Each structure stands twice: as C-alpha cells, then as structure tokens.
C-alpha positions, 0 to 999 in steps of 0.5 A, a space after each residue: 107345451 102349447 097350452 103353457 105358451 098360450 097362457 103365457 101370451 095371455 098373461 103378457 097381453 093382460 099386463 102389457 097390451 097388444 103386441 105391435 110386432 113379433 119375431 120367431 127364431 129357432 136354434 138347432 136342437 131347441 124349441 122356437 123362441 118368439 120375441 114380442 114387442 109392446 109399445 107403451 108411450 115412450 117405452 118399448 118392451 120386449 118379451 120372450 115367448 117359448 122359454 117357459 115351454 120346458 122347465 129349466 133343469 136344476 144344476 146337480 153339480 159341475 159337469 166334467 166336460 164343462 163348456 167354456 161358454 157356460 161361464 157367461 151365465 150365472 150357473 155352470 153347466 151341470 150333470 142334471 136329470 131332466 124332468 119334463 114337468 117339474 122345475 122353474 119356468 121363466 120368460 125374459 122382459 126388457 124395457 127401453 126408451 123408444 126412439 134413442 137407438 135401434 133397439 129392435 136389433 135386440 130380438 136375436 140376443 134376447 132369443 139367444 138368452 131365452 134359449 140358454 136353458 136348453 142350449 147351455 143347461 143353466 137355470 136363469 134366476 134373479 141375480 144372474 149375469 147373462 152375456 151375449 158377447 156383442 152389443 145388445 143393439 147397434 151402438 149399445 154400451 152393453 153386452 150383458 144384462 142383470 136378471 132382476 126380481 120378478 113380480 113387478 111388471 108382469 105377475 107370476 103365472 100359476 100353472 096346474 100342479 105339479 108344474 112350477 109357476 112361470 116367472 117374468 124376469 126383467 133384464 137390466 142392461 149392464 156396461 162391461 165395467 158394471 158387469 165386472 163390478 157386479 161379479 165382485 160386489 154382487 147384484 144387490 150392491 149394483 142395484 143399490 148403486 144404480 138407485 142411489 145415482 138415480 140411473 135411468 136403466 131404460 136409457 139405451 145409450 146411458 153411461 156406466 154408473 160411477 163405481 169408485 
C-alpha cells in the first residue's frame, strides 16, 4: 500500500509541482486519506492521496440490505468479492479559482468522497455523481460533483501487473439543478451544455448553467 501511495504522490508532484499544504483525515474502519493542495497562479488544485491504496470492488449486483445513503453515488451498494490486488484504482482532483471563496474547507468533503469505495462499497468512475449533502465550502452553490474523464491534468499511473493503473479523476462541481438535470439527460449532455455556454467550471461561486 505504501509503495503505491509513494508512486501516486510522486506522479502528483511531477504533474502539479510541490504541494504547499496537506491534511490527513481518518474515518472509522478506513485507511487514512490525505488531501494535498497545489497552487498554480490563480488556480488552487486539491488532490486526494490514499483512495488508490486499495482497488475498488466491482459491483456484482444490488445488495439485499442496500443502505439509503448509497443513492448519493453512481453505483449501488453491492455484494462483492474483495480482491486485494485487482480492480480499478483512483484519486480525485478538484481545481478552483483562488481567492474567491474559502475553498480550503473542501478538504473534509473530498476525503469523504475518497473514502466512499471503502465505506459505501462503490466504484467511482467517469460519469458518476457524488453528493456530500452539504455545500462543498462555505457559501458554495454546490453539494455534488460530476466525475470527469481522466488523463488531462495528471496522466494515469501504471502499476506492476496484475494491478490496475491509478486514474486521476477530475471533479466538476454541480449545482442542485445541474445534478437533477444530469440524472435525466446524462453526464455527456451536461458537459456539452457547459461547453456551449462557456461555463467557467473553476469558479467557486458560479451560477447554474441555463437548463431550459
């Protein structure tokens, strides 16, 4: 586990530079999750470190004792056979404009999302909606994020066989209206609407994109 996380941190440093701050959070029954902060001019980037220590378990079907909180995530709680080596691995990335909001308060919500594969038994993948139930930071118009495709900001980290590569998944904050619209029309349609409207997805105080 420690070897994987050392490689992950090295990849983050290569892509984003040296972190200027880091915080560690441990939830009952889970491994420690760290959140690293990187400052690049007027953009602050937050990256989780610890989510990739274990592979996420692929769902094998709905669990008969499905927990209501699992509905916040893209995949339901499932009956799974845990594999300590094989399975998808990921870390989460969030980029926001600096100085417009107290975005450092996002550290705890990010750690909650990074711990969700261990706590909720879900696989976090592109197209998923993740909802923390509260504003991501004080005054934020967002309580959820859309998981976007990896490979842009930080390249996948290949690991020795038979381990899957670590994917670095960007998170795009969604307003409640956008999250509801996405549930009906899908992630691709929402991202296309953002693109057509020229939406600044890094603006921590942006309004919802027009959805009519």
